[in-house]
C-alpha positions in Angstrom: 7.9 -0.7 27.6 10.0 1.7 25.5 7.7 3.4 23.0 10.5 4.6 20.8 11.6 2.6 17.7 14.0 -0.2 18.6 17.3 -0.6 16.7 16.0 -3.5 14.6 12.9 -1.5 13.7 15.0 1.4 12.6 17.3 -0.9 10.6 14.2 -2.5 8.9 12.8 0.9 8.1 16.1 2.2 6.6 16.5 -1.0 4.6 12.9 -0.7 3.3 13.4 2.9 2.4 16.7 2.2 0.6 15.1 -0.6 -1.3 12.2 1.7 -2.3 14.6 4.4 -3.4 16.7 1.9 -5.3 13.6 0.5 -7.0 12.5 4.0 -8.0 16.0 4.9 -9.3 16.3 1.7 -11.3 12.7 1.1 -12.3 12.4 -2.1 -14.3 10.7 -1.6 -17.6 8.9 -5.0 -17.6 7.3 -4.8 -14.1 4.6 -3.1 -12.2 6.1 -1.7 -8.9 3.5 -1.8 -6.1 4.3 0.2 -3.0 1.8 -0.2 -0.1 2.1 2.3 2.7 -0.1 1.5 5.6 -0.6 4.0 8.4 -2.0 2.9 11.7 -4.1 5.9 13.0 -6.8 6.3 15.7 -9.9 4.3 14.6 -8.5 3.4 11.1 -5.8 2.0 8.9 -5.0 4.2 5.9 -3.6 2.8 2.7 -1.6 4.6 0.1 -0.9 2.2 -2.8 1.4 3.5 -5.5 1.4 1.6 -8.8 4.3 2.4 -11.1 4.2 0.5 -14.4 7.3 0.0 -16.5 7.1 1.1 -20.1 6.8 -2.5 -21.4 3.7 -3.3 -19.2 1.9 0.0 -19.7 -0.3 -1.4 -22.5 -1.7 -4.0 -20.2 -2.3 -1.6 -17.3 -3.7 1.1 -19.7 -6.3 -1.4 -21.1 -7.5 -1.9 -17.5 -7.6 1.8 -16.8 -9.2 2.8 -20.1 -11.6 -0.1 -21.1 -13.4 1.9 -23.7 -10.0 2.7 -25.3 -10.8 6.4 -25.9 -7.4 7.5 -24.8 -8.5 9.1 -21.6 -9.2 7.7 -18.1 -12.6 9.0 -16.8 -13.2 9.4 -13.1 -15.6 6.4 -13.3 -12.9 4.3 -15.0 -10.3 5.3 -12.5 -12.6 4.4 -9.6 -13.5 1.1 -11.1 -9.8 0.3 -11.6 -9.0 1.3 -8.0 -11.9 -0.8 -6.6 -10.6 -3.8 -8.5 -7.0 -3.3 -7.2 -8.4 -3.0 -3.7 -10.4 -6.2 -4.1 -7.2 -8.0 -4.9 -5.8 -7.2 -1.4 -6.8 -8.3 2.1 -6.5 -6.6 5.4 -7.0 -8.7 8.6 -7.2 -7.0 12.0 -7.0 -9.2 15.0 -8.1 -12.2 12.8 -11.1 -10.3 11.5 -11.3 -9.2 7.8 -11.5 -5.5 7.3 -13.0 -3.8 4.2 -11.3 -1.0 2.3 -13.2 2.1 1.5 -11.8 4.0 -1.5 -11.0 7.6 -0.7 -9.2 8.8 -3.8 -7.5 7.6 -7.0 -5.0 9.7 -9.0 -4.1 8.5 -12.6 -1.6 10.4 -14.7 -2.3 11.0 -18.4 -2.0 7.8 -20.4 0.7 9.5 -22.5 2.9 10.0 -19.4 2.4 6.3 -18.5 3.2 5.2 -22.0 6.6 6.9 -21.6 7.3 4.9 -18.5 6.6 7.7 -16.1 3.9 8.5 -13.6 2.4 6.8 -10.6 -1.2 5.6 -10.2 -2.1 6.4 -6.5 -4.9 4.7 -4.7 -5.9 5.9 -1.2 -8.2 3.9 1.0 -9.2 3.5 4.6 -10.4 0.6 6.8 -12.1 1.2 10.1 -10.8 -0.5 13.3 -11.6 -0.1 16.9 -9.0 1.3 19.3 -8.5 -1.1 22.1 -5.7 -1.2 24.7 -3.2 -4.1 24.3 -1.5 -6.1 21.6 -3.0 -6.4 18.1 -2.1 -7.9 14.8 -2.5 -6.2 11.4 -2.0 -8.5 8.3 -1.9 -7.0 4.8 -1.6 -9.0 1.6 -1.6 -7.8 -2.0 -2.6 -10.3 -4.7 -2.9 -7.8 -7.5 -0.7 -9.1 -10.3 -2.0 -8.2 -13.8 1.6 -8.3 -15.1 5.0 -9.2 -13.6 5.1 -7.3 -10.4 7.4 -6.2 -7.6 5.8 -5.5 -4.2 6.8 -3.5 -1.1 4.8 -2.9 2.0 5.6 -0.7 5.0 3.7 0.4 8.1 3.7 3.9 9.7 2.2 5.0 13.0 0.1 8.2 13.5 -0.8 8.3 17.2 -3.3 10.9 18.3 -6.8 11.4 19.7 -5.6 10.0 23.0 -3.8 6.9 21.6 -0.2 5.8 21.2 1.1 2.9 19.2 4.3 0.8 19.2 5.3 -1.8 16.7 6.5 -4.9 18.6 7.1 -7.2 15.6 7.0 -7.2 11.8 7.2 -10.0 9.2 7.3 -9.6 5.4 7.0 -12.3 2.8 10.1 -12.8 0.7 8.5 -11.3 -2.4 7.2 -8.3 -0.5 3.5 -9.2 -1.2 2.5 -9.4 2.5 3.2 -7.6 5.8 2.2 -8.7 9.3 2.6 -6.2 12.1 2.1 -6.8 15.8 1.5 -3.5 17.6 0.6 -2.4 21.0 -2.1 0.3 21.5 -2.2 2.4 24.7 -4.5 5.2 25.8 -2.5 8.3 26.7 
């Protein structure tokens, strides 16, 4: 089997990248853009979830980030928000649910968000065993506190004696879910 990206995989990646760049360049003011970047790595799946609220939806997002309304997001408030967002998504690995563990959350100043700028970044990991053969990873994001636009992409980070190859990808029409079939091989 050829372990390099196939032409259709390259085209899908370029199209996804162009869509993400277009969404960033023409950010709608009335939507929450949610970009999920999943990285398949030895023993784990890493998630970077970037939430970019448009200026019109910032008040709703800010009220969730700053429930005591003191104008600042504490570390505890940021973590609670991130945990809720993660709870609104699922990760299924070979038909078994996997739990996210929060690694970090970065929240810009509320004033920056209010101007329609800034990105809320949530980083998490889920453990998974490395096993030779075909596997399926399914991610779904149900987080929709306001009108949203979703994107999801998968990246491969081989290492520690393992290589990976994507053999198939399926995305839902609205971008909320991504299912990836991949092959894992020991080096």
